C-alpha positions as CSV (number, residue, x, y, z in Angstrom):
1,X,2.8,29.3,-41.5
2,X,5.9,27.0,-41.4
3,X,6.4,24.4,-38.7
4,X,8.9,26.5,-36.8
5,X,6.6,29.4,-36.4
6,X,3.7,27.0,-35.7
7,X,5.6,25.7,-32.7
8,X,7.3,28.8,-31.6
9,X,4.7,31.5,-31.9
10,X,2.5,30.2,-28.9
11,X,5.6,30.3,-26.7
12,X,5.8,34.0,-27.1
13,X,3.1,34.3,-24.4
14,X,4.1,33.9,-20.8
15,X,1.0,31.9,-19.9
16,X,1.9,29.3,-22.7
17,X,5.5,29.1,-21.4
18,X,4.2,28.3,-17.9
19,X,1.6,25.9,-19.3
20,X,4.2,24.1,-21.3
21,X,6.4,23.6,-18.3
22,X,3.4,22.4,-16.3
23,X,2.3,19.8,-18.9
24,X,5.9,18.5,-19.3
25,X,6.3,18.0,-15.6
26,X,2.9,16.6,-14.8
27,X,2.7,14.5,-18.0
28,X,6.0,12.8,-17.1
29,X,5.2,12.4,-13.4
30,X,1.7,11.0,-14.1
31,X,3.1,8.5,-16.7
32,X,5.7,7.2,-14.3
33,X,3.5,6.7,-11.2
34,X,0.7,5.5,-13.5
35,X,2.8,2.4,-14.2
36,X,2.2,1.2,-10.7
37,X,-1.5,1.9,-11.1
38,X,-1.7,-0.2,-14.3
39,X,0.4,-3.2,-13.1
40,X,-1.3,-3.3,-9.7
41,X,-4.8,-2.9,-11.2
42,X,-5.5,0.3,-9.3
43,X,-7.4,2.2,-11.9
44,X,-10.5,2.4,-9.8
45,X,-8.5,3.5,-6.9
46,X,-6.9,6.3,-8.9
47,X,-10.3,7.5,-10.1
48,X,-11.7,7.4,-6.6
49,X,-8.7,9.2,-5.1
50,X,-9.0,12.0,-7.7
51,X,-12.6,12.6,-6.7
52,X,-11.9,12.2,-2.9
53,X,-9.8,15.4,-2.8
54,X,-12.9,17.5,-3.6
55,X,-14.0,18.2,0.1
56,X,-10.4,19.4,0.9
57,X,-10.4,21.7,-2.0
58,X,-13.9,23.0,-1.2
59,X,-13.1,23.6,2.4
60,X,-9.9,25.5,1.5
61,X,-11.8,27.6,-1.0
62,X,-14.5,28.4,1.6
63,X,-12.1,29.6,4.3
64,X,-9.8,31.3,1.8
65,X,-7.0,28.8,2.2
66,X,-4.6,27.2,-0.3
67,X,-6.5,24.8,-2.6
68,X,-3.5,22.6,-3.1
69,X,-3.0,22.1,0.6
70,X,-6.7,21.4,1.1
71,X,-6.7,18.8,-1.7
72,X,-3.5,17.2,-0.5
73,X,-4.8,16.8,3.1
74,X,-8.0,15.2,1.8
75,X,-6.2,13.0,-0.7
76,X,-3.7,11.7,1.8
77,X,-6.6,11.2,4.3
78,X,-8.6,9.2,1.8
79,X,-5.6,7.1,0.8
80,X,-4.7,6.3,4.4
81,X,-8.4,5.6,5.2
82,X,-8.6,3.1,2.3
83,X,-5.4,1.6,3.4
84,X,-6.6,1.2,7.0
85,X,-10.0,-0.3,6.0
86,X,-8.3,-2.9,3.7
87,X,-5.5,-3.8,6.1
88,X,-5.4,-7.5,6.9
89,X,-8.3,-7.9,4.5
90,X,-10.8,-6.3,6.8
91,X,-12.7,-5.2,3.7
92,X,-12.1,-6.0,0.0
93,X,-10.2,-3.1,-1.6
94,X,-13.0,-2.3,-4.1
95,X,-15.5,-2.1,-1.3
96,X,-13.4,0.2,0.8
97,X,-12.7,2.4,-2.2
98,X,-16.4,2.7,-3.0
99,X,-17.2,3.7,0.6
100,X,-14.5,6.3,0.9
101,X,-14.9,7.6,-2.6
102,X,-18.6,8.2,-2.5
103,X,-18.5,9.6,1.1
104,X,-15.7,12.1,0.3
105,X,-17.2,13.1,-3.0
106,X,-20.7,13.6,-1.5
107,X,-19.1,15.7,1.3
108,X,-17.3,17.9,-1.3
109,X,-20.5,18.4,-3.2
110,X,-22.4,19.3,0.0
111,X,-19.8,21.9,0.9
112,X,-19.7,23.3,-2.6
113,X,-23.5,23.6,-2.6
114,X,-23.3,26.1,0.3
115,X,-21.0,28.4,-1.6
116,X,-22.7,30.6,-4.2
117,X,-19.6,31.8,-6.0
118,X,-17.8,28.5,-6.4
119,X,-18.6,27.9,-10.1
120,X,-15.7,29.7,-11.8
121,X,-12.9,28.9,-9.3
122,X,-13.7,25.3,-8.6
123,X,-14.6,24.4,-12.2
124,X,-10.8,24.8,-12.8
125,X,-10.3,22.1,-10.2
126,X,-12.8,19.8,-11.9
127,X,-11.7,20.2,-15.5
128,X,-8.3,21.9,-15.3
129,X,-7.0,25.2,-16.6
130,X,-3.4,24.8,-17.5
131,X,-3.2,28.2,-19.1
132,X,-3.9,29.7,-15.7
133,X,-0.9,28.2,-14.1
134,X,1.2,30.7,-12.1
135,X,4.7,30.7,-10.9
136,X,3.6,29.5,-7.4
137,X,1.7,26.6,-9.1
138,X,4.8,25.6,-11.0
139,X,6.9,25.6,-7.9
140,X,4.4,23.4,-6.1
141,X,4.4,21.0,-9.1
142,X,8.2,20.9,-9.1
143,X,8.4,20.2,-5.4
144,X,5.8,17.4,-5.7
145,X,7.5,16.0,-8.7
146,X,10.8,16.0,-6.8
147,X,9.3,14.3,-3.8
148,X,7.5,11.6,-5.8
149,X,10.6,11.0,-8.1
150,X,13.0,10.7,-5.1
151,X,10.7,8.3,-3.3
152,X,10.4,6.1,-6.4
153,X,14.1,6.2,-6.9
154,X,14.9,5.2,-3.3
155,X,12.2,2.5,-3.1
156,X,12.1,1.3,-6.7
157,X,13.1,-2.3,-5.9
158,X,10.8,-2.6,-2.9
159,X,7.8,-1.2,-4.8
160,X,8.6,-3.4,-7.7
161,X,8.6,-6.5,-5.6
162,X,5.3,-5.8,-3.8
163,X,3.7,-5.0,-7.2
164,X,4.7,-8.2,-9.0
165,X,5.5,-10.8,-6.3
166,X,3.8,-10.2,-2.9
167,X,5.0,-13.7,-1.7
168,X,8.6,-12.8,-2.4
169,X,8.1,-9.6,-0.5
170,X,6.9,-11.5,2.6
171,X,9.8,-13.9,2.2
172,X,12.3,-11.0,2.2
173,X,10.5,-9.5,5.2
174,X,9.7,-6.3,3.3
175,X,7.3,-3.9,5.1
176,X,4.6,-4.5,2.6
177,X,1.8,-2.6,4.3
178,X,4.0,0.5,4.8
179,X,5.2,0.3,1.2
180,X,1.6,0.1,0.0
181,X,0.6,3.1,2.0
182,X,3.7,5.0,0.7
183,X,2.5,4.2,-2.9
184,X,-1.0,5.5,-2.1
185,X,0.4,8.7,-0.6
186,X,2.6,9.2,-3.7
187,X,-0.4,8.7,-5.9
188,X,-2.3,11.3,-3.8
189,X,0.5,13.8,-4.2
190,X,0.6,13.3,-8.0
191,X,-3.1,13.7,-8.4
192,X,-3.3,16.9,-6.3
193,X,-0.3,18.4,-8.1
194,X,-2.0,17.7,-11.4
195,X,-5.3,19.5,-10.6
196,X,-4.4,22.7,-12.5
197,X,-3.5,20.8,-15.7
198,X,-6.3,18.3,-16.4
199,X,-8.5,18.5,-13.3
200,X,-10.2,16.0,-11.1
201,X,-12.5,14.7,-13.8
202,X,-9.8,13.8,-16.3
203,X,-6.8,13.0,-14.0
204,X,-7.3,9.2,-14.1
205,X,-6.7,9.3,-17.9
206,X,-3.3,10.8,-17.4
207,X,-2.5,8.1,-14.8
208,X,-3.6,5.2,-16.8
209,X,-3.5,5.8,-20.6
210,X,0.3,6.7,-21.1
211,X,1.2,3.7,-18.8
212,X,-1.1,1.4,-20.6
213,X,0.3,2.5,-24.0
214,X,3.8,1.9,-22.7
215,X,2.8,-1.5,-21.4
216,X,1.9,-2.5,-24.9
217,X,5.3,-1.6,-26.2
218,X,7.7,-2.8,-23.5
219,X,8.5,-5.9,-21.5
220,X,10.6,-4.6,-18.7
221,X,9.1,-2.4,-16.0
222,X,11.8,0.3,-16.0
223,X,11.5,0.7,-19.7
224,X,7.7,1.0,-19.3
225,X,8.2,3.8,-16.7
226,X,10.6,5.7,-19.0
227,X,8.3,5.4,-22.0
228,X,5.2,6.2,-20.1
229,X,6.9,9.4,-18.8
230,X,7.8,10.4,-22.4
231,X,4.3,9.6,-23.7
232,X,2.7,11.6,-20.9
233,X,4.9,14.6,-21.5
234,X,4.4,14.4,-25.3
235,X,0.6,14.1,-24.9
236,X,0.7,17.2,-22.6
237,X,2.7,19.3,-25.1
238,X,0.7,18.2,-28.1
239,X,-2.6,18.7,-26.3
240,X,-1.6,22.1,-25.3
241,X,-0.8,23.1,-28.9
242,X,-4.2,21.7,-30.0
243,X,-5.9,23.7,-27.3
244,X,-4.2,26.8,-28.4
245,X,-4.9,26.5,-32.1
246,X,-8.3,24.8,-32.0
247,X,-9.6,27.0,-29.1
248,X,-10.7,24.1,-27.0
249,X,-10.2,23.4,-23.3
250,X,-6.7,22.3,-22.5
251,X,-7.5,19.3,-20.2
252,X,-9.8,17.5,-22.7
253,X,-7.3,18.2,-25.5
254,X,-4.5,16.6,-23.5
255,X,-6.5,13.5,-22.6
256,X,-7.8,13.1,-26.2
257,X,-4.2,13.2,-27.4
258,X,-3.1,10.5,-25.0
259,X,-6.2,8.4,-25.9
260,X,-5.4,8.7,-29.6
261,X,-1.9,7.5,-29.0
262,X,-3.1,4.5,-27.1
263,X,-5.7,3.6,-29.8
264,X,-3.0,3.9,-32.5
265,X,-0.6,1.7,-30.6
266,X,-3.3,-0.8,-29.8
267,X,-4.4,-1.0,-33.5
268,X,-0.8,-1.3,-34.6
269,X,-0.2,-4.2,-32.2
270,X,-3.4,-6.0,-33.4
271,X,-2.3,-5.6,-37.1
272,X,1.2,-6.9,-36.5
273,X,-0.2,-9.9,-34.5
274,X,-2.5,-10.8,-37.4
275,X,0.4,-10.7,-40.0
276,X,2.5,-13.1,-38.0
């Protein structure tokens, strides 16, 4: 089979077309917002927030509601809760994250344990099922992507300042706390919109790995965001093709692809540094 048919044949299926659109959108979105996660050292927060949406998803499933709405409510509540606990350094951020993360995750497991038929439906939330993306899911992802993208565009300079120079932010009288909460909410929206692609368990990899790879290759933040978005989208597409031809789960295939890219770039950087 030639390369053209290798790439085009899977796209003859409607579920692959929707899946491809989903991984392009979510891969790019995760890469862009993940740059803030990397430069601000928020990897633990991203992982905690991804798991904190579980009770919202479980409650929505139990009452027959929309899983996305349930996860979004829980994610935003967790983000605002962590923000409130760490405001004015009431608690250290890692302590507050640990408390909220474990509490929310335990609540989600407790709710799930009362539901006998959860295993198939909620396993997609935990591990992703991009091939099951429907038109309604794509619309939700597109709306979330537009909201997050517009917010980053409008507040790019302000978010940049609070991420790299908090002292300058205070000097310029920027609303640092509100901007921090905005970033947490945007991160929550990104995580919830990505549930169908890679799931809760693997979402943190899509937030961190493309951005970390881009960080190794760039020096300016806007270049890092652009490259991270491209790497995230590329990893999503490549992982989806691997999933199709190797008959493996799509979420792990996407994450393994982005991990392989990072390791290749890291090794390349090490070799070039030794030759200088």
